[in-house]
C-alpha positions in Angstrom: 87.0 -83.6 -35.2 90.8 -83.1 -34.9 90.8 -81.0 -38.0 87.9 -78.8 -36.7 89.6 -78.4 -33.3 93.0 -77.6 -34.8 91.5 -75.0 -37.2 89.5 -73.4 -34.4 92.6 -73.2 -32.2 94.8 -71.8 -35.0 92.3 -69.1 -35.9 92.0 -68.1 -32.2 95.8 -67.8 -31.8 96.5 -66.3 -35.2 93.9 -63.5 -34.4 94.8 -62.8 -30.8 98.6 -63.0 -31.1 99.0 -60.1 -33.6 96.6 -58.0 -31.5 98.7 -58.5 -28.4 101.9 -57.7 -30.3 100.4 -54.6 -31.9 99.1 -53.3 -28.6 102.5 -53.6 -27.1 104.6 -52.5 -30.1 102.5 -49.6 -31.6 99.9 -48.7 -29.0 97.7 -46.0 -30.7 100.2 -45.4 -33.5 99.9 -46.8 -37.0 102.3 -48.1 -39.5 101.7 -47.8 -43.3 101.0 -50.5 -45.8 102.2 -48.1 -48.5 99.4 -47.5 -51.1 97.0 -50.0 -49.5 96.3 -48.5 -46.1 97.6 -48.9 -42.5 97.8 -51.2 -39.6 96.5 -49.7 -36.4 94.3 -50.8 -33.5 90.7 -49.7 -33.9 88.2 -50.6 -31.1 84.8 -51.9 -32.4 81.8 -53.4 -30.9 80.1 -56.8 -31.4 76.9 -56.6 -33.4 74.9 -57.5 -30.3 76.2 -54.4 -28.6 75.6 -52.3 -31.7 72.0 -53.4 -31.6 71.8 -52.4 -27.9 71.5 -55.9 -26.5 73.3 -56.7 -23.3 76.3 -59.0 -24.0 78.0 -60.4 -20.9 80.7 -63.0 -21.2 78.3 -65.7 -20.0 75.7 -64.7 -22.6 78.4 -64.6 -25.4 79.6 -68.1 -24.4 76.0 -69.5 -24.4 75.4 -68.0 -27.9 78.7 -69.4 -29.1 77.9 -72.9 -27.8 74.4 -72.7 -29.3 75.9 -72.0 -32.7 78.8 -74.4 -32.3 76.8 -77.5 -31.5 74.9 -77.7 -34.8 78.1 -76.9 -36.8 80.0 -79.7 -35.0 77.1 -82.1 -35.5 76.9 -81.4 -39.2 80.7 -81.5 -39.7 80.5 -85.0 -38.1 78.2 -86.1 -40.9 79.9 -84.2 -43.7 83.7 -84.3 -43.2 84.3 -81.5 -45.8 82.6 -79.1 -43.4 85.2 -79.5 -40.7 87.8 -76.9 -41.8 85.1 -74.4 -42.7 83.3 -75.0 -39.4 86.6 -74.5 -37.6 87.2 -71.2 -39.3 83.7 -69.9 -38.4 83.9 -71.2 -34.8 87.5 -70.0 -34.3 86.8 -66.5 -35.5 83.6 -66.2 -33.5 85.3 -67.6 -30.4 88.1 -65.1 -30.8 85.6 -62.2 -31.0 83.7 -63.5 -28.0 86.8 -64.0 -25.9 88.2 -60.6 -26.8 84.9 -58.8 -26.2 84.5 -60.5 -22.8 88.0 -59.6 -21.7 88.7 -56.3 -23.4 85.1 -55.0 -23.6 85.4 -54.5 -27.4 86.9 -56.1 -30.5 90.0 -54.6 -32.0 90.3 -54.5 -35.8 93.8 -53.7 -37.1 93.9 -54.0 -40.9 92.7 -50.7 -42.3 92.7 -50.7 -46.1 91.8 -47.6 -48.0 89.0 -49.3 -49.9 87.5 -51.5 -47.2 86.3 -51.1 -43.5 88.8 -52.1 -40.8 88.9 -55.9 -40.1 91.0 -58.5 -38.4 91.9 -62.2 -39.0 88.9 -63.4 -37.2 86.7 -61.5 -39.6 88.5 -63.2 -42.5 88.2 -66.6 -41.0 84.4 -66.1 -40.4 83.9 -64.9 -43.9 86.0 -67.7 -45.5 84.3 -70.3 -43.3 80.8 -69.1 -44.1 81.5 -69.0 -47.9 83.1 -72.5 -47.7 80.1 -73.9 -45.8 77.7 -72.4 -48.3 79.6 -73.9 -51.3 79.9 -77.3 -49.6 76.2 -77.2 -48.8 75.4 -76.5 -52.4 77.7 -79.4 -53.5 76.2 -81.8 -51.1 72.6 -80.9 -52.0 73.5 -81.2 -55.7 74.9 -84.7 -55.1 71.9 -85.8 -53.1 69.4 -84.7 -55.8 71.3 -86.2 -58.7 
């Protein structure tokens, strides 16, 4: 569980620290990534809010815990899940904390060919892909 906890913490810090620095250093301004796009703060909303559902801090925490418990249990049975579960949980916790505190989620990497995103989005996507691949591997091993 140390690996899962460390991954979760590192994702949380590595997502929130650049946002704090960018808010202080650039404010609403952007700086260029030459041909690829820009780095600028863009406020977004959680999917729950986009769907019109109320999303208080307490509700977000309850939803996060409801998703975290099964991932932690499975990662106890399958050690290769731990890093991937930490990525998913760290990214989602970062979004939940930021949404509770700021009222929105700030994305800051704006590529010309992709919608704006942040490191929490990358962690969630990488963790989900990793969990899917590991699940397929475990199922394949169990059936053979």
